[in-house]
C-alpha positions in Angstrom: -9.3 -76.7 -5.1 -7.4 -77.6 -8.8 -8.0 -74.2 -9.6 -6.0 -72.7 -6.5 -3.0 -75.5 -7.0 -2.7 -74.4 -10.9 -2.6 -70.7 -10.0 -0.2 -71.5 -7.3 2.2 -73.0 -9.0 1.9 -71.1 -11.8 3.2 -67.8 -10.1 5.8 -70.1 -8.6 7.1 -70.7 -12.2 6.8 -67.2 -12.9 8.6 -66.1 -10.0 11.7 -68.3 -10.7 11.5 -67.6 -14.6 11.7 -64.2 -13.4 14.7 -64.6 -10.8 16.5 -66.4 -13.5 16.4 -63.6 -16.3 17.8 -61.0 -13.7 21.2 -63.3 -14.0 22.6 -66.0 -11.7 26.1 -65.3 -9.7 27.1 -69.0 -11.5 29.2 -68.5 -14.7 27.6 -69.3 -18.1 28.3 -72.7 -19.4 30.2 -72.3 -22.7 28.4 -72.4 -26.2 27.9 -75.7 -27.9 29.8 -76.4 -30.5 27.7 -75.8 -33.6 26.0 -73.4 -35.8 24.4 -71.2 -32.7 27.9 -70.7 -31.3 29.3 -69.2 -34.4 26.2 -66.9 -34.9 26.3 -65.8 -31.2 30.4 -64.7 -32.4 29.6 -62.9 -35.0 27.3 -60.8 -33.3 29.6 -60.0 -30.6 32.6 -59.3 -33.2 29.9 -56.8 -35.0 28.7 -55.3 -31.8 32.5 -54.5 -30.8 33.3 -52.9 -34.2 30.0 -50.6 -34.1 31.3 -49.1 -30.5 34.6 -48.5 -31.9 33.7 -47.2 -35.2 30.7 -44.9 -33.6 31.9 -41.6 -31.9 31.0 -41.5 -28.2 27.9 -39.0 -27.6 28.8 -35.8 -26.5 26.2 -34.9 -24.0 25.7 -31.1 -23.7 24.5 -28.7 -20.8 22.5 -25.8 -20.2 24.3 -22.7 -18.1 23.1 -19.1 -17.2 24.5 -16.5 -15.4 26.3 -12.9 -15.1 28.6 -11.9 -18.1 32.1 -11.0 -16.7 33.9 -10.7 -19.6 34.0 -11.1 -23.4 37.3 -11.6 -25.3 37.0 -11.3 -28.8 40.0 -11.9 -30.0 40.5 -15.5 -27.8 36.5 -15.9 -28.6 35.4 -16.8 -25.0 32.9 -15.7 -22.6 33.6 -15.7 -19.1 30.7 -15.9 -16.7 31.2 -14.9 -13.1 31.0 -17.4 -10.6 30.7 -17.7 -6.8 34.1 -19.5 -6.0 35.2 -19.8 -9.7 34.5 -18.0 -13.1 33.5 -20.3 -15.9 34.6 -19.8 -19.4 32.9 -21.0 -22.6 34.5 -20.6 -26.5 33.1 -19.8 -29.2 32.9 -21.9 -32.4 32.1 -20.9 -35.8 28.4 -23.2 -34.9 28.0 -20.9 -31.9 24.5 -18.9 -32.2 23.6 -15.8 -30.4 20.6 -14.0 -29.5 19.5 -10.9 -28.1 15.9 -9.8 -27.2 14.8 -12.5 -29.3 16.9 -11.4 -32.6 20.3 -12.8 -33.9 23.6 -11.3 -32.3 27.1 -11.4 -32.3 29.9 -11.8 -29.7 30.5 -8.4 -29.9 27.0 -7.6 -28.5 27.4 -9.1 -25.0 28.1 -6.7 -22.1 29.4 -7.0 -18.3 26.3 -6.2 -16.4 23.8 -8.7 -18.6 22.4 -11.9 -18.1 23.6 -14.5 -19.8 22.2 -18.0 -20.5 22.7 -20.8 -23.6 23.5 -24.7 -23.8 27.3 -25.7 -24.3 29.2 -28.9 -24.6 32.8 -30.2 -24.0 34.9 -30.3 -27.4 37.4 -32.8 -28.4 39.8 -31.4 -26.3 38.2 -31.0 -23.0 37.0 -27.3 -23.0 33.5 -25.9 -22.9 32.1 -24.7 -26.0 29.1 -22.5 -26.6 26.7 -24.4 -28.9 23.8 -21.2 -28.1 24.0 -18.2 -26.5 21.3 -15.8 -25.2 22.6 -12.1 -24.3 19.7 -10.3 -21.7 16.9 -11.7 -19.8 14.5 -14.4 -21.6 11.8 -13.2 -23.8 8.9 -12.9 -22.2 6.3 -15.1 -24.1 3.1 -13.3 -24.4 0.4 -14.9 -26.4 -2.5 -13.0 -27.7 -5.6 -14.2 -26.5 -8.6 -14.6 -28.9 -11.1 -12.3 -27.3 -13.8 -14.4 -29.4 -12.6 -17.4 -28.0 -12.6 -16.3 -24.2 -16.4 -15.1 -24.6 -17.2 -18.3 -26.1 -15.6 -20.4 -23.3 -16.8 -18.0 -20.5 -20.5 -17.3 -21.5 -22.8 -20.2 -20.8 -24.4 -22.3 -23.7 -27.4 -21.7 -25.2 -30.3 -24.6 -24.5 -30.6 -26.8 -27.6 -33.6 -26.4 -29.7 -35.4 -29.5 -30.4 
């Protein structure tokens, strides 16, 4: 019986600690005047300083569609959209491929499928990071006939 009571009290304690860890609606008490309060203030200032000096992460996104136009002077790719066309700006870091080989912006054609990865630049416009002209290359993995035969064939009995 003592074991059941201890188990119940332990579960109740764990539940109450878990509830308190999620946050309480009451405001936190002010820090005590002492060494601990100074340490907390320093860590908050340090965290705020890192957030200000660190540049914001620029998450990218994939794109895919039909190439509508290539503007070599403005260095842009225009993909046809259902309602609105999408324009991607090309930078010096943009990497182009066509049929699995390096390519250039001039290798694009209006009827080709285009896919790649883009990000939003500092000025708010879409910048292409990678561009693939044409359909995705089919990955044909060569099969090793010996490995295929070895796995398909029943194993011989062990000799003792």
